[in-house]
N, C-alpha and C positions, 0 to 999 in steps of 0.2 A: 778474018774478022777484022772489021776495022775498030778505030779509036771509038767512034760513036757509040758503037754495040758496046763495045767494053766498058765504055763510061757508063751505059745506060745499065748493064749488069753491076758494075761494082757502086753503082748510085742504091739501084734497087736493093744490093745486098745491105749496104750500109742503113738504109730506111729500116730496114727489116730486123737488124741488129739494135737500131735504135730501139723499134717497138718492141722488140723482146726486152731489152736492159729497163726500158721504161716501165713494162709490167712487172719485172722482177723487182724494181725500185719500188713500185707502190704495191706489190704484194709483200714486199718484206717491211715495209710501213704498217700494213693493216694486219699481218700475221703478228708484230710486235706488239701493236696496241690489243689486240685479242687476247694474245697471250700475257699480257700485264695484267689486262681487266680480269682474265681467271685467276689472278695469284694476289691482284692488291683491289682494296676498294678506295683507294687513296685516287682520284680524279686527276690531282695535278702529275701524281707519278705517271700515270697513264698517257696523259698530253706529252710530258717531258720526253718519255721514252719514245713514243713517236717521233716527236721533232728530231730527236737525237738521230735516231736512224735517218729520218729524211734528209738532216743535213750531212752527217758522215758518211751516209751509204754503207757498203759492206763492212767498213770498219766500226761504225755505230751498233751494226747489227750485233758485229761478234763482241763487242763491249756488253752489249746487252745481254748475250747468253753467258756471259762471264759471270755478271752482276745481279741478273733476274734472281728472285726468290726459288728457294728450293722447292716448295710445295704449292698448290693450288689452294684455293680457297674451300674449293669439295674435298680436297685431300684433307687439309685441316680439319674440316667438318666432321668427316668420316673418321678420323685419328682422335676428336674429341669424345663421337659418341661410342667408340671403341673403349675409351679410357673409362666412360661413366657408365658403360655397361660392367666392365672389370671392376671397378668400385663398387656396384651395386651387388656383385657376386661375393667380393670380398667381405661386406658388412655383413654383421652378427645378424643372419636370418633364423629364428628359431627354428629348431627341428627336435623330435621326439628324439629321446637319449636311447630307446628301445631299438626302433624300427629306424630310425633317422631321417623319416618324413617329414616334410616342412608343416609346420603347425603356427597358428596364429598366438599371439601374445595373451587374447583373451579367452582361450582354451582352458578347461580344466582337466581334460583327458586328451588322448590321441584318439581319434577317430579309426585310425587303421589297427592298431594293435590294443590299445583300451589303458594305456600306460597313465598313470596319475601325472599330470603335469604341474599342477597349482592346486592351493587349498584355499578355502575361505576363511577369513578371518572369523572370529566366533560373536565379535561383538559388533564390528563395522561394515560384516559382510565381503570387503575390496579381498581380490585375489591376491595370492602371497607367494611367494617360490615355495617348493618344499623343504629347502633347507634352512629357512630363515628361523628365529626362535621366537621370535615378537613380531607383532604387526608394526611397521614403522608408520603408518596411519593414525593409530590410536594408541599405541604401547601396549596392547593385550599380549602377552606372553602365550606362546602355543601350548595348547589345552591338553590335545589327545594325542597319545601314541597307540598305534595297534600294534597286538600280537597276535598271530594265528594260532588257532586252538581248536582242537576236535572237540564235535558235539556228538551228541548221544546217537543221532541219524547216521554218522560216518563223516559228513560234510563240515570243511574247515569254516571258521565262522572269525572274523576279526571283534576281538576282545578289547574293550577301551580302556586304557590304564592311562590315570591323568600323568601329565609330565611334569616333573617336579620344579616346582617353581624356584627354589634356591639354586641350581645348580642348572643352567642352560646347556653347559658344555659335556654334561653326563652322555646326553642321544649322541653328541658326536664323537667322545670316546667309544662307544658303542658301535656306531657306524664304523670306525677306523679298526675293531677288531673283527668286523665281516658279519655281524648278528644282523638281521634285517629289521628295518625300522622303517615304517610308512607313517605317515602322517593325514589323519582322515578328519573330514568333517564330521562334528558330533556337536552335542548340546553344551552349553556351559551350565557346568557343574558347582562353579562358585556362588 
């Protein structure tokens, strides 16, 4: 092999290595820019990081890898969606106390098990919680308490008993003793 051939082989290898190094350098700049674009909306930060890699080459690329944001914008968006879904599950969604199926706030009874969920105020007609002793909208006291009683034909029937006006805590005391108390709609007897 003569020197001319050796020089041409070496120059060809150097040109090849130069092209590979140039392609690698451009690839690092483009990858860094695209990676930063996926991690930040700040255009200045995207350009600054690409310029840092262009000027410092491999050390700039390694520096970027150490300093880049941990999560991408897509990861942050997914995480926020998951958190929102968890918060919605945690929020108080009304359920039937008997069958635990979901119910709406404006339902008076559960459509699955027919458990009474709310009662209507005798005066204004707004829906009240079963445990309320008076209507917070019109301040009408709870009027009717039911007690099961046997009729002549053997069927049980709810008898209407006016709730005592002077002692709203009596109904709560009965409930604590374990007696069954239900509030039902009825006509205003006052």
